[in-house]
N, CA, C, O and the ligand as a Tripos MOL2 file, in Angstrom:
@<TRIPOS>MOLECULE
protein
  313   311    79     0     0
PROTEIN
NO_CHARGES

@<TRIPOS>ATOM
      1 N          -1.4720   73.4590   87.2210 N.3       1 MET1
      2 CA         -0.8280   72.1580   87.1670 C.3       1 MET1
      3 C          -0.9000   71.4960   88.5300 C.2       1 MET1
      4 O          -0.9740   72.1700   89.5580 O.2       1 MET1
      5 N          -0.8780   70.2200   88.5320 N.am      2 ARG2
      6 CA         -0.9150   69.4800   89.7850 C.3       2 ARG2
      7 C           0.4830   69.4280   90.4090 C.2       2 ARG2
      8 O           1.4910   69.4540   89.7030 O.2       2 ARG2
      9 N           0.5240   69.3560   91.7040 N.am      3 SER3
     10 CA          1.8130   69.3510   92.3940 C.3       3 SER3
     11 C           2.6080   68.0980   92.0690 C.2       3 SER3
     12 O           3.8290   68.0770   92.2240 O.2       3 SER3
     13 N           1.9200   67.0500   91.6160 N.am      4 SER4
     14 CA          2.6290   65.8030   91.3070 C.3       4 SER4
     15 C           3.2770   65.8500   89.9210 C.2       4 SER4
     16 O           4.0870   64.9900   89.5780 O.2       4 SER4
     17 N           2.9110   66.8680   89.1260 N.am      5 ASP5
     18 CA          3.4880   66.9440   87.7870 C.3       5 ASP5
     19 C           4.9400   67.4070   87.8510 C.2       5 ASP5
     20 O           5.2720   68.3740   88.5360 O.2       5 ASP5
     21 N           5.7850   66.7040   87.1300 N.am      6 GLU6
     22 CA          7.2120   66.9400   87.2300 C.3       6 GLU6
     23 C           7.7310   67.7420   86.0430 C.2       6 GLU6
     24 O           7.2070   67.6450   84.9340 O.2       6 GLU6
     25 N           8.7750   68.5390   86.2960 N.am      7 ILE7
     26 CA          9.4900   69.2600   85.2510 C.3       7 ILE7
     27 C          10.6960   68.4010   84.8690 C.2       7 ILE7
     28 O          11.5910   68.1640   85.6810 O.2       7 ILE7
     29 N          10.6990   67.9420   83.6190 N.am      8 ILE8
     30 CA         11.7710   67.0360   83.1810 C.3       8 ILE8
     31 C          12.9160   67.8540   82.5840 C.2       8 ILE8
     32 O          12.7850   68.4400   81.5090 O.2       8 ILE8
     33 N          14.0210   67.8820   83.2890 N.am      9 VAL9
     34 CA         15.2220   68.5990   82.8410 C.3       9 VAL9
     35 C          16.4290   67.7020   83.0870 C.2       9 VAL9
     36 O          16.3250   66.7040   83.8010 O.2       9 VAL9
     37 N          17.5960   68.0550   82.4910 N.am     10 PRO10
     38 CA         18.7970   67.2410   82.7370 C.3      10 PRO10
     39 C          19.0690   67.1090   84.2330 C.2      10 PRO10
     40 O          19.0100   68.0880   84.9770 O.2      10 PRO10
     41 N          19.3650   65.8960   84.6560 N.am     11 GLY11
     42 CA         19.6020   65.6470   86.0660 C.3      11 GLY11
     43 C          18.3830   65.0940   86.7810 C.2      11 GLY11
     44 O          18.4910   64.5200   87.8640 O.2      11 GLY11
     45 N          17.2210   65.2730   86.1640 N.am     12 HIS12
     46 CA         16.0090   64.6900   86.7350 C.3      12 HIS12
     47 C          16.1040   63.1660   86.6370 C.2      12 HIS12
     48 O          16.6230   62.6420   85.6520 O.2      12 HIS12
     49 N          15.6060   62.4510   87.6530 N.am     13 PRO13
     50 CA         15.6760   60.9830   87.6190 C.3      13 PRO13
     51 C          15.0670   60.3610   86.3630 C.2      13 PRO13
     52 O          15.4590   59.2660   85.9600 O.2      13 PRO13
     53 N          14.1090   61.0570   85.7420 N.am     14 ARG14
     54 CA         13.4450   60.4940   84.5630 C.3      14 ARG14
     55 C          13.9640   61.1080   83.2670 C.2      14 ARG14
     56 O          13.3710   60.9130   82.2060 O.2      14 ARG14
     57 N          15.0700   61.8520   83.3490 N.am     15 TRP15
     58 CA         15.6100   62.4980   82.1480 C.3      15 TRP15
     59 C          15.9290   61.4770   81.0630 C.2      15 TRP15
     60 O          15.6350   61.7010   79.8890 O.2      15 TRP15
     61 N          16.5260   60.3650   81.4520 N.am     16 LEU16
     62 CA         16.8910   59.3550   80.4550 C.3      16 LEU16
     63 C          15.6640   58.7440   79.7990 C.2      16 LEU16
     64 O          15.7010   58.3600   78.6310 O.2      16 LEU16
     65 N          14.5720   58.6560   80.5580 N.am     17 GLU17
     66 CA         13.3250   58.1550   79.9760 C.3      17 GLU17
     67 C          12.8710   59.0950   78.8590 C.2      17 GLU17
     68 O          12.4820   58.6560   77.7770 O.2      17 GLU17
     69 N          12.9300   60.3940   79.1440 N.am     18 PHE18
     70 CA         12.5770   61.3770   78.1180 C.3      18 PHE18
     71 C          13.5590   61.3240   76.9440 C.2      18 PHE18
     72 O          13.1520   61.3390   75.7820 O.2      18 PHE18
     73 N          14.8590   61.2630   77.2620 N.am     19 ALA19
     74 CA         15.8750   61.2690   76.2040 C.3      19 ALA19
     75 C          15.7150   60.0730   75.2770 C.2      19 ALA19
     76 O          15.8800   60.2000   74.0640 O.2      19 ALA19
     77 N          15.3970   58.9200   75.8370 N.am     20 SER20
     78 CA         15.2600   57.7360   74.9880 C.3      20 SER20
     79 C          14.0070   57.8240   74.1290 C.2      20 SER20
     80 O          13.9790   57.3190   73.0070 O.2      20 SER20
     81 N          12.9790   58.4620   74.6530 N.am     21 ARG21
     82 CA         11.7750   58.6710   73.8380 C.3      21 ARG21
     83 C          12.0680   59.6450   72.7020 C.2      21 ARG21
     84 O          11.6620   59.4190   71.5620 O.2      21 ARG21
     85 N          12.7710   60.7200   73.0160 N.am     22 LEU22
     86 CA         13.0780   61.7180   71.9980 C.3      22 LEU22
     87 C          14.0670   61.1690   70.9860 C.2      22 LEU22
     88 O          14.0720   61.5810   69.8260 O.2      22 LEU22
     89 N          14.9010   60.2400   71.4240 N.am     23 ASN23
     90 CA         15.9300   59.6730   70.5570 C.3      23 ASN23
     91 C          15.3290   58.9790   69.3420 C.2      23 ASN23
     92 O          16.0060   58.7820   68.3330 O.2      23 ASN23
     93 N          14.0620   58.6110   69.4430 N.am     24 ARG24
     94 CA         13.3970   57.9680   68.3030 C.3      24 ARG24
     95 C          12.9620   59.0040   67.2780 C.2      24 ARG24
     96 O          12.6180   58.6610   66.1470 O.2      24 ARG24
     97 N          12.9780   60.2620   67.6720 N.am     25 ALA25
     98 CA         12.5650   61.3390   66.7670 C.3      25 ALA25
     99 C          13.8000   61.8430   66.0330 C.2      25 ALA25
    100 O          14.6320   62.5430   66.6100 O.2      25 ALA25
    101 N          13.9120   61.4930   64.7840 N.am     26 ARG26
    102 CA         15.1330   61.7820   64.0420 C.3      26 ARG26
    103 C          15.0520   63.0410   63.2020 C.2      26 ARG26
    104 O          16.0850   63.5440   62.7600 O.2      26 ARG26
    105 N          13.8830   63.5550   62.9720 N.am     27 PHE27
    106 CA         13.7480   64.7220   62.1140 C.3      27 PHE27
    107 C          13.2370   65.9140   62.9060 C.2      27 PHE27
    108 O          12.3350   65.7950   63.7350 O.2      27 PHE27
    109 N          13.8370   67.0670   62.6290 N.am     28 CYS28
    110 CA         13.3940   68.2830   63.3020 C.3      28 CYS28
    111 C          12.6340   69.1420   62.3100 C.2      28 CYS28
    112 O          13.0860   69.3650   61.1860 O.2      28 CYS28
    113 N          11.4850   69.6180   62.7350 N.am     29 PHE29
    114 CA         10.6840   70.4890   61.8910 C.3      29 PHE29
    115 C          10.7000   71.9210   62.4130 C.2      29 PHE29
    116 O           9.8420   72.7310   62.0620 O.2      29 PHE29
    117 N          11.6910   72.2240   63.2600 N.am     30 GLY30
    118 CA         11.7910   73.5670   63.8070 C.3      30 GLY30
    119 C          10.7880   73.8340   64.9130 C.2      30 GLY30
    120 O          10.5450   74.9830   65.2830 O.2      30 GLY30
    121 N          10.2130   72.7750   65.4320 N.am     31 THR31
    122 CA          9.2500   72.9220   66.5270 C.3      31 THR31
    123 C           9.6710   71.9980   67.6680 C.2      31 THR31
    124 O          10.6450   71.2550   67.5470 O.2      31 THR31
    125 N           8.9470   72.0480   68.7500 N.am     32 THR32
    126 CA          9.1940   71.1260   69.8560 C.3      32 THR32
    127 C           8.0990   70.0640   69.9320 C.2      32 THR32
    128 O           7.8340   69.4990   70.9930 O.2      32 THR32
    129 N           7.4620   69.8010   68.7740 N.am     33 GLU33
    130 CA          6.3320   68.8720   68.7920 C.3      33 GLU33
    131 C           6.7340   67.4580   69.2090 C.2      33 GLU33
    132 O           5.9790   66.7680   69.8940 O.2      33 GLU33
    133 N           7.9250   67.0350   68.7940 N.am     34 GLN34
    134 CA          8.3480   65.6770   69.1530 C.3      34 GLN34
    135 C           8.7250   65.5890   70.6270 C.2      34 GLN34
    136 O           8.4350   64.6000   71.3000 O.2      34 GLN34
    137 N           9.3750   66.6380   71.1140 N.am     35 ALA35
    138 CA          9.6610   66.6790   72.5450 C.3      35 ALA35
    139 C           8.3560   66.7380   73.3280 C.2      35 ALA35
    140 O           8.2070   66.0980   74.3700 O.2      35 ALA35
    141 N           7.4120   67.5220   72.8010 N.am     36 ARG36
    142 CA          6.1210   67.6350   73.4680 C.3      36 ARG36
    143 C           5.4180   66.2830   73.5400 C.2      36 ARG36
    144 O           4.8790   65.9160   74.5840 O.2      36 ARG36
    145 N           5.4220   65.5430   72.4300 N.am     37 SER37
    146 CA          4.7220   64.2600   72.4390 C.3      37 SER37
    147 C           5.4720   63.2360   73.2880 C.2      37 SER37
    148 O           4.8610   62.3550   73.8940 O.2      37 SER37
    149 N           6.8250   63.3580   73.3290 N.am     38 ALA38
    150 CA          7.5930   62.4700   74.2020 C.3      38 ALA38
    151 C           7.2180   62.7180   75.6580 C.2      38 ALA38
    152 O           7.0290   61.7780   76.4300 O.2      38 ALA38
    153 N           7.1150   63.9810   76.0210 N.am     39 LEU39
    154 CA          6.7360   64.3390   77.3900 C.3      39 LEU39
    155 C           5.2990   63.9250   77.6770 C.2      39 LEU39
    156 O           4.9800   63.4360   78.7610 O.2      39 LEU39
    157 N           4.4380   64.1300   76.6810 N.am     40 ALA40
    158 CA          3.0270   63.8260   76.8690 C.3      40 ALA40
    159 C           2.8030   62.3280   77.0420 C.2      40 ALA40
    160 O           1.8080   61.9020   77.6290 O.2      40 ALA40
    161 N           3.7520   61.5260   76.5160 N.am     41 GLY41
    162 CA          3.6280   60.0820   76.6530 C.3      41 GLY41
    163 C           4.0840   59.5690   78.0080 C.2      41 GLY41
    164 O           3.9280   58.3890   78.3190 O.2      41 GLY41
    165 N           4.6470   60.4570   78.8080 N.am     42 MET42
    166 CA          5.1100   60.0800   80.1410 C.3      42 MET42
    167 C           4.0720   60.4880   81.1730 C.2      42 MET42
    168 O           3.3840   61.4950   81.0070 O.2      42 MET42
    169 N           3.9610   59.7100   82.2300 N.am     43 THR43
    170 CA          2.9530   60.0060   83.2460 C.3      43 THR43
    171 C           3.4400   61.0840   84.2050 C.2      43 THR43
    172 O           4.6330   61.1880   84.4910 O.2      43 THR43
    173 N           2.5020   61.8810   84.6950 N.am     44 HIS44
    174 CA          2.7700   62.8800   85.7380 C.3      44 HIS44
    175 C           3.8750   63.8390   85.3490 C.2      44 HIS44
    176 O           4.7730   64.1210   86.1420 O.2      44 HIS44
    177 N           3.8070   64.3410   84.1230 N.am     45 VAL45
    178 CA          4.7980   65.3030   83.6600 C.3      45 VAL45
    179 C           4.0980   66.6120   83.3000 C.2      45 VAL45
    180 O           3.0570   66.6120   82.6420 O.2      45 VAL45
    181 N           4.6790   67.7140   83.7360 N.am     46 ASN46
    182 CA          4.2140   69.0300   83.3290 C.3      46 ASN46
    183 C           4.8300   69.3310   81.9680 C.2      46 ASN46
    184 O           5.9720   69.7840   81.8870 O.2      46 ASN46
    185 N           4.0770   69.0780   80.8990 N.am     47 VAL47
    186 CA          4.6150   69.1910   79.5430 C.3      47 VAL47
    187 C           5.0470   70.6190   79.2420 C.2      47 VAL47
    188 O           6.1790   70.8470   78.8140 O.2      47 VAL47
    189 N           4.1610   71.5760   79.4610 N.am     48 GLU48
    190 CA          4.4870   72.9730   79.1330 C.3      48 GLU48
    191 C           5.6290   73.4850   79.9990 C.2      48 GLU48
    192 O           6.5220   74.1780   79.5120 O.2      48 GLU48
    193 N           5.5990   73.1480   81.2680 N.am     49 GLY49
    194 CA          6.6550   73.5990   82.1710 C.3      49 GLY49
    195 C           8.0030   73.0160   81.7740 C.2      49 GLY49
    196 O           9.0280   73.6940   81.8500 O.2      49 GLY49
    197 N           7.9960   71.7600   81.3520 N.am     50 SER50
    198 CA          9.2460   71.1280   80.9420 C.3      50 SER50
    199 C           9.7630   71.7590   79.6480 C.2      50 SER50
    200 O          10.9650   71.9850   79.5080 O.2      50 SER50
    201 N           8.8750   72.0410   78.7140 N.am     51 LEU51
    202 CA          9.2930   72.6550   77.4500 C.3      51 LEU51
    203 C           9.8690   74.0430   77.7010 C.2      51 LEU51
    204 O          10.8460   74.4330   77.0610 O.2      51 LEU51
    205 N           9.2770   74.7880   78.6180 N.am     52 HIS52
    206 CA          9.8160   76.1030   78.9460 C.3      52 HIS52
    207 C          11.1960   75.9800   79.5720 C.2      52 HIS52
    208 O          12.1010   76.7530   79.2560 O.2      52 HIS52
    209 N          11.3530   75.0040   80.4620 N.am     53 ALA53
    210 CA         12.6490   74.8050   81.1170 C.3      53 ALA53
    211 C          13.7040   74.4000   80.0890 C.2      53 ALA53
    212 O          14.8430   74.8630   80.1470 O.2      53 ALA53
    213 N          13.3240   73.5390   79.1510 N.am     54 LEU54
    214 CA         14.2580   73.1000   78.1140 C.3      54 LEU54
    215 C          14.6220   74.2630   77.1950 C.2      54 LEU54
    216 O          15.7690   74.3730   76.7610 O.2      54 LEU54
    217 N          13.6600   75.1260   76.8960 N.am     55 ALA55
    218 CA         13.9290   76.2800   76.0390 C.3      55 ALA55
    219 C          14.9510   77.2040   76.6890 C.2      55 ALA55
    220 O          15.8010   77.7800   76.0110 O.2      55 ALA55
    221 N          14.8590   77.3410   78.0040 N.am     56 ARG56
    222 CA         15.8240   78.1910   78.7110 C.3      56 ARG56
    223 C          17.2240   77.5950   78.6560 C.2      56 ARG56
    224 O          18.2120   78.3170   78.7870 O.2      56 ARG56
    225 N          17.3140   76.2830   78.4640 N.am     57 LEU57
    226 CA         18.6070   75.6070   78.3600 C.3      57 LEU57
    227 C          19.1080   75.5770   76.9200 C.2      57 LEU57
    228 O          20.1600   74.9990   76.6430 O.2      57 LEU57
    229 N          18.3680   76.1920   76.0030 N.am     58 GLY58
    230 CA         18.7710   76.2360   74.6100 C.3      58 GLY58
    231 C          17.9900   75.2800   73.7280 C.2      58 GLY58
    232 O          18.2310   75.2220   72.5220 O.2      58 GLY58
    233 N          17.0730   74.5420   74.2930 N.am     59 GLY59
    234 CA         16.3020   73.5610   73.5380 C.3      59 GLY59
    235 C          15.0590   74.1740   72.9470 C.2      59 GLY59
    236 O          13.9390   73.9020   73.3810 O.2      59 GLY59
    237 N          15.2790   75.0220   71.9300 N.am     60 THR60
    238 CA         14.1540   75.7590   71.3610 C.3      60 THR60
    239 C          13.4360   74.9930   70.2670 C.2      60 THR60
    240 O          12.3470   75.3960   69.8570 O.2      60 THR60
    241 N          14.0100   73.8950   69.7770 N.am     61 CYS61
    242 CA         13.2970   73.0170   68.8650 C.3      61 CYS61
    243 C          13.8360   71.6040   69.0840 C.2      61 CYS61
    244 O          14.7890   71.4110   69.8390 O.2      61 CYS61
    245 N          13.2280   70.6170   68.4240 N.am     62 ASP62
    246 CA         13.5660   69.2220   68.7260 C.3      62 ASP62
    247 C          15.0460   68.9200   68.5810 C.2      62 ASP62
    248 O          15.6150   68.2250   69.4240 O.2      62 ASP62
    249 N          15.6960   69.4350   67.5120 N.am     63 CYS63
    250 CA         17.1050   69.0990   67.3050 C.3      63 CYS63
    251 C          17.9850   69.7870   68.3410 C.2      63 CYS63
    252 O          19.0170   69.2430   68.7350 O.2      63 CYS63
    253 N          17.5910   70.9720   68.7840 N.am     64 HIS64
    254 CA         18.3740   71.6490   69.8180 C.3      64 HIS64
    255 C          18.2230   70.9410   71.1550 C.2      64 HIS64
    256 O          19.1690   70.8630   71.9400 O.2      64 HIS64
    257 N          17.0350   70.4310   71.4050 N.am     65 ILE65
    258 CA         16.8470   69.6530   72.6280 C.3      65 ILE65
    259 C          17.7040   68.4020   72.5610 C.2      65 ILE65
    260 O          18.3820   68.0440   73.5240 O.2      65 ILE65
    261 N          17.6660   67.7390   71.4070 N.am     66 GLU66
    262 CA         18.4300   66.5000   71.2330 C.3      66 GLU66
    263 C          19.9360   66.7640   71.3190 C.2      66 GLU66
    264 O          20.6470   66.0650   72.0410 O.2      66 GLU66
    265 N          20.4210   67.7690   70.5880 N.am     67 LEU67
    266 CA         21.8660   67.9740   70.4710 C.3      67 LEU67
    267 C          22.4360   68.8400   71.5850 C.2      67 LEU67
    268 O          23.4940   68.5360   72.1350 O.2      67 LEU67
    269 N          21.7360   69.9140   71.9160 N.am     68 ASP68
    270 CA         22.3120   70.8820   72.8530 C.3      68 ASP68
    271 C          21.9800   70.5710   74.3080 C.2      68 ASP68
    272 O          22.7550   70.8860   75.2110 O.2      68 ASP68
    273 N          20.8250   69.9520   74.5260 N.am     69 VAL69
    274 CA         20.4200   69.7180   75.9080 C.3      69 VAL69
    275 C          20.6930   68.2760   76.3110 C.2      69 VAL69
    276 O          21.3430   68.0260   77.3260 O.2      69 VAL69
    277 N          20.1940   67.3160   75.5130 N.am     70 VAL70
    278 CA         20.3820   65.9090   75.8740 C.3      70 VAL70
    279 C          21.8540   65.5640   75.9530 C.2      70 VAL70
    280 O          22.2830   64.8530   76.8620 O.2      70 VAL70
    281 N          22.6440   66.0730   74.9870 N.am     71 HIS71
    282 CA         24.0410   65.6860   74.9120 C.3      71 HIS71
    283 C          24.9910   66.7480   75.4570 C.2      71 HIS71
    284 O          26.1990   66.6850   75.2280 O.2      71 HIS71
    285 N          24.4380   67.7250   76.1800 N.am     72 SER72
    286 CA         25.2950   68.7550   76.7710 C.3      72 SER72
    287 C          26.0400   68.1700   77.9660 C.2      72 SER72
    288 O          25.6110   67.1670   78.5360 O.2      72 SER72
    289 N          27.1610   68.7960   78.3490 N.am     73 PRO73
    290 CA         27.9100   68.2960   79.5080 C.3      73 PRO73
    291 C          27.0660   68.2210   80.7710 C.2      73 PRO73
    292 O          27.3120   67.3870   81.6420 O.2      73 PRO73
    293 N          26.0710   69.0960   80.8660 N.am     74 ALA74
    294 CA         25.2260   69.0970   82.0540 C.3      74 ALA74
    295 C          24.2190   67.9610   82.0200 C.2      74 ALA74
    296 O          23.6160   67.6240   83.0390 O.2      74 ALA74
    297 N          24.0390   67.3690   80.8380 N.am     75 GLY75
    298 CA         23.0190   66.3400   80.7020 C.3      75 GLY75
    299 C          23.5040   64.9940   81.2170 C.2      75 GLY75
    300 O          24.7040   64.7320   81.2870 O.2      75 GLY75
    301 N          22.5560   64.1580   81.5730 N.am     76 VAL76
    302 CA         22.9010   62.8250   82.0370 C.3      76 VAL76
    303 C          23.4200   61.9970   80.8680 C.2      76 VAL76
    304 O          22.8490   62.0510   79.7790 O.2      76 VAL76
    305 N          24.4590   61.2560   81.0650 N.am     77 GLY77
    306 CA         24.9570   60.3640   80.0320 C.3      77 GLY77
    307 C          25.8320   61.0490   79.0130 C.2      77 GLY77
    308 O          26.1340   60.4620   77.9740 O.2      77 GLY77
    309 N          26.2550   62.2850   79.2790 N.am     78 ALA78
    310 CA         27.1030   63.0090   78.3450 C.3      78 ALA78
    311 C          28.5250   62.4480   78.3860 C.2      78 ALA78
    312 O          29.3990   62.9290   77.6640 O.2      78 ALA78
    313 ZN         15.6270   72.0250   65.1340 Zn       79 ZN79
@<TRIPOS>BOND
     1     1     2 1
     2     2     3 1
     3     3     4 2
     4     3     5 am
     5     5     6 1
     6     6     7 1
     7     7     8 2
     8     7     9 am
     9     9    10 1
    10    10    11 1
    11    11    12 2
    12    11    13 am
    13    13    14 1
    14    14    15 1
    15    15    16 2
    16    15    17 am
    17    17    18 1
    18    18    19 1
    19    19    20 2
    20    19    21 am
    21    21    22 1
    22    22    23 1
    23    23    24 2
    24    23    25 am
    25    25    26 1
    26    26    27 1
    27    27    28 2
    28    27    29 am
    29    29    30 1
    30    30    31 1
    31    31    32 2
    32    31    33 am
    33    33    34 1
    34    34    35 1
    35    35    36 2
    36    35    37 am
    37    37    38 1
    38    38    39 1
    39    39    40 2
    40    39    41 am
    41    41    42 1
    42    42    43 1
    43    43    44 2
    44    43    45 am
    45    45    46 1
    46    46    47 1
    47    47    48 2
    48    47    49 am
    49    49    50 1
    50    50    51 1
    51    51    52 2
    52    51    53 am
    53    53    54 1
    54    54    55 1
    55    55    56 2
    56    55    57 am
    57    57    58 1
    58    58    59 1
    59    59    60 2
    60    59    61 am
    61    61    62 1
    62    62    63 1
    63    63    64 2
    64    63    65 am
    65    65    66 1
    66    66    67 1
    67    67    68 2
    68    67    69 am
    69    69    70 1
    70    70    71 1
    71    71    72 2
    72    71    73 am
    73    73    74 1
    74    74    75 1
    75    75    76 2
    76    75    77 am
    77    77    78 1
    78    78    79 1
    79    79    80 2
    80    79    81 am
    81    81    82 1
    82    82    83 1
    83    83    84 2
    84    83    85 am
    85    85    86 1
    86    86    87 1
    87    87    88 2
    88    87    89 am
    89    89    90 1
    90    90    91 1
    91    91    92 2
    92    91    93 am
    93    93    94 1
    94    94    95 1
    95    95    96 2
    96    95    97 am
    97    97    98 1
    98    98    99 1
    99    99   100 2
   100    99   101 am
   101   101   102 1
   102   102   103 1
   103   103   104 2
   104   103   105 am
   105   105   106 1
   106   106   107 1
   107   107   108 2
   108   107   109 am
   109   109   110 1
   110   110   111 1
   111   111   112 2
   112   111   113 am
   113   113   114 1
   114   114   115 1
   115   115   116 2
   116   115   117 am
   117   117   118 1
   118   118   119 1
   119   119   120 2
   120   119   121 am
   121   121   122 1
   122   122   123 1
   123   123   124 2
   124   123   125 am
   125   125   126 1
   126   126   127 1
   127   127   128 2
   128   127   129 am
   129   129   130 1
   130   130   131 1
   131   131   132 2
   132   131   133 am
   133   133   134 1
   134   134   135 1
   135   135   136 2
   136   135   137 am
   137   137   138 1
   138   138   139 1
   139   139   140 2
   140   139   141 am
   141   141   142 1
   142   142   143 1
   143   143   144 2
   144   143   145 am
   145   145   146 1
   146   146   147 1
   147   147   148 2
   148   147   149 am
   149   149   150 1
   150   150   151 1
   151   151   152 2
   152   151   153 am
   153   153   154 1
   154   154   155 1
   155   155   156 2
   156   155   157 am
   157   157   158 1
   158   158   159 1
   159   159   160 2
   160   159   161 am
   161   161   162 1
   162   162   163 1
   163   163   164 2
   164   163   165 am
   165   165   166 1
   166   166   167 1
   167   167   168 2
   168   167   169 am
   169   169   170 1
   170   170   171 1
   171   171   172 2
   172   171   173 am
   173   173   174 1
   174   174   175 1
   175   175   176 2
   176   175   177 am
   177   177   178 1
   178   178   179 1
   179   179   180 2
   180   179   181 am
   181   181   182 1
   182   182   183 1
   183   183   184 2
   184   183   185 am
   185   185   186 1
   186   186   187 1
   187   187   188 2
   188   187   189 am
   189   189   190 1
   190   190   191 1
   191   191   192 2
   192   191   193 am
   193   193   194 1
   194   194   195 1
   195   195   196 2
   196   195   197 am
   197   197   198 1
   198   198   199 1
   199   199   200 2
   200   199   201 am
   201   201   202 1
   202   202   203 1
   203   203   204 2
   204   203   205 am
   205   205   206 1
   206   206   207 1
   207   207   208 2
   208   207   209 am
   209   209   210 1
   210   210   211 1
   211   211   212 2
   212   211   213 am
   213   213   214 1
   214   214   215 1
   215   215   216 2
   216   215   217 am
   217   217   218 1
   218   218   219 1
   219   219   220 2
   220   219   221 am
   221   221   222 1
   222   222   223 1
   223   223   224 2
   224   223   225 am
   225   225   226 1
   226   226   227 1
   227   227   228 2
   228   227   229 am
   229   229   230 1
   230   230   231 1
   231   231   232 2
   232   231   233 am
   233   233   234 1
   234   234   235 1
   235   235   236 2
   236   235   237 am
   237   237   238 1
   238   238   239 1
   239   239   240 2
   240   239   241 am
   241   241   242 1
   242   242   243 1
   243   243   244 2
   244   243   245 am
   245   245   246 1
   246   246   247 1
   247   247   248 2
   248   247   249 am
   249   249   250 1
   250   250   251 1
   251   251   252 2
   252   251   253 am
   253   253   254 1
   254   254   255 1
   255   255   256 2
   256   255   257 am
   257   257   258 1
   258   258   259 1
   259   259   260 2
   260   259   261 am
   261   261   262 1
   262   262   263 1
   263   263   264 2
   264   263   265 am
   265   265   266 1
   266   266   267 1
   267   267   268 2
   268   267   269 am
   269   269   270 1
   270   270   271 1
   271   271   272 2
   272   271   273 am
   273   273   274 1
   274   274   275 1
   275   275   276 2
   276   275   277 am
   277   277   278 1
   278   278   279 1
   279   279   280 2
   280   279   281 am
   281   281   282 1
   282   282   283 1
   283   283   284 2
   284   283   285 am
   285   285   286 1
   286   286   287 1
   287   287   288 2
   288   287   289 am
   289   289   290 1
   290   290   291 1
   291   291   292 2
   292   291   293 am
   293   293   294 1
   294   294   295 1
   295   295   296 2
   296   295   297 am
   297   297   298 1
   298   298   299 1
   299   299   300 2
   300   299   301 am
   301   301   302 1
   302   302   303 1
   303   303   304 2
   304   303   305 am
   305   305   306 1
   306   306   307 1
   307   307   308 2
   308   307   309 am
   309   309   310 1
   310   310   311 1
   311   311   312 2
@<TRIPOS>SUBSTRUCTURE
     1 MET1         2 RESIDUE 1 A MET
     2 ARG2         6 RESIDUE 1 A ARG
     3 SER3        10 RESIDUE 1 A SER
     4 SER4        14 RESIDUE 1 A SER
     5 ASP5        18 RESIDUE 1 A ASP
     6 GLU6        22 RESIDUE 1 A GLU
     7 ILE7        26 RESIDUE 1 A ILE
     8 ILE8        30 RESIDUE 1 A ILE
     9 VAL9        34 RESIDUE 1 A VAL
    10 PRO10       38 RESIDUE 1 A PRO
    11 GLY11       42 RESIDUE 1 A GLY
    12 HIS12       46 RESIDUE 1 A HIS
    13 PRO13       50 RESIDUE 1 A PRO
    14 ARG14       54 RESIDUE 1 A ARG
    15 TRP15       58 RESIDUE 1 A TRP
    16 LEU16       62 RESIDUE 1 A LEU
    17 GLU17       66 RESIDUE 1 A GLU
    18 PHE18       70 RESIDUE 1 A PHE
    19 ALA19       74 RESIDUE 1 A ALA
    20 SER20       78 RESIDUE 1 A SER
    21 ARG21       82 RESIDUE 1 A ARG
    22 LEU22       86 RESIDUE 1 A LEU
    23 ASN23       90 RESIDUE 1 A ASN
    24 ARG24       94 RESIDUE 1 A ARG
    25 ALA25       98 RESIDUE 1 A ALA
    26 ARG26      102 RESIDUE 1 A ARG
    27 PHE27      106 RESIDUE 1 A PHE
    28 CYS28      110 RESIDUE 1 A CYS
    29 PHE29      114 RESIDUE 1 A PHE
    30 GLY30      118 RESIDUE 1 A GLY
    31 THR31      122 RESIDUE 1 A THR
    32 THR32      126 RESIDUE 1 A THR
    33 GLU33      130 RESIDUE 1 A GLU
    34 GLN34      134 RESIDUE 1 A GLN
    35 ALA35      138 RESIDUE 1 A ALA
    36 ARG36      142 RESIDUE 1 A ARG
    37 SER37      146 RESIDUE 1 A SER
    38 ALA38      150 RESIDUE 1 A ALA
    39 LEU39      154 RESIDUE 1 A LEU
    40 ALA40      158 RESIDUE 1 A ALA
    41 GLY41      162 RESIDUE 1 A GLY
    42 MET42      166 RESIDUE 1 A MET
    43 THR43      170 RESIDUE 1 A THR
    44 HIS44      174 RESIDUE 1 A HIS
    45 VAL45      178 RESIDUE 1 A VAL
    46 ASN46      182 RESIDUE 1 A ASN
    47 VAL47      186 RESIDUE 1 A VAL
    48 GLU48      190 RESIDUE 1 A GLU
    49 GLY49      194 RESIDUE 1 A GLY
    50 SER50      198 RESIDUE 1 A SER
    51 LEU51      202 RESIDUE 1 A LEU
    52 HIS52      206 RESIDUE 1 A HIS
    53 ALA53      210 RESIDUE 1 A ALA
    54 LEU54      214 RESIDUE 1 A LEU
    55 ALA55      218 RESIDUE 1 A ALA
    56 ARG56      222 RESIDUE 1 A ARG
    57 LEU57      226 RESIDUE 1 A LEU
    58 GLY58      230 RESIDUE 1 A GLY
    59 GLY59      234 RESIDUE 1 A GLY
    60 THR60      238 RESIDUE 1 A THR
    61 CYS61      242 RESIDUE 1 A CYS
    62 ASP62      246 RESIDUE 1 A ASP
    63 CYS63      250 RESIDUE 1 A CYS
    64 HIS64      254 RESIDUE 1 A HIS
    65 ILE65      258 RESIDUE 1 A ILE
    66 GLU66      262 RESIDUE 1 A GLU
    67 LEU67      266 RESIDUE 1 A LEU
    68 ASP68      270 RESIDUE 1 A ASP
    69 VAL69      274 RESIDUE 1 A VAL
    70 VAL70      278 RESIDUE 1 A VAL
    71 HIS71      282 RESIDUE 1 A HIS
    72 SER72      286 RESIDUE 1 A SER
    73 PRO73      290 RESIDUE 1 A PRO
    74 ALA74      294 RESIDUE 1 A ALA
    75 GLY75      298 RESIDUE 1 A GLY
    76 VAL76      302 RESIDUE 1 A VAL
    77 GLY77      306 RESIDUE 1 A GLY
    78 ALA78      310 RESIDUE 1 A ALA
    79 ZN79       313 GROUP 0 **** ****
C-alpha cells in the first residue's frame, strides 16, 4: 500500500465522509461489500486496511459497521 493511503476509522477526519456514503446502504447481506465500495469510492484510502480495522471494532458486516461502529460512543457524531 502507498504511504498516502489512509485507514478510515472512527475519529479519522474523513470518518463522516465514509459514514455518509455507507448510510445510503440500507440492506446488509452479511458481507462488507457496501462498506468496501464506500471506501473504494473515496480517494487515497486503504480499503483492505480500513475493513480490517473496522472488523476489529466489531464491524464484521455492513450492518455491524453501520450500527456498532458508526453509531458507537467512540464514533464521530454519536
Ligand atoms: Zn450484517
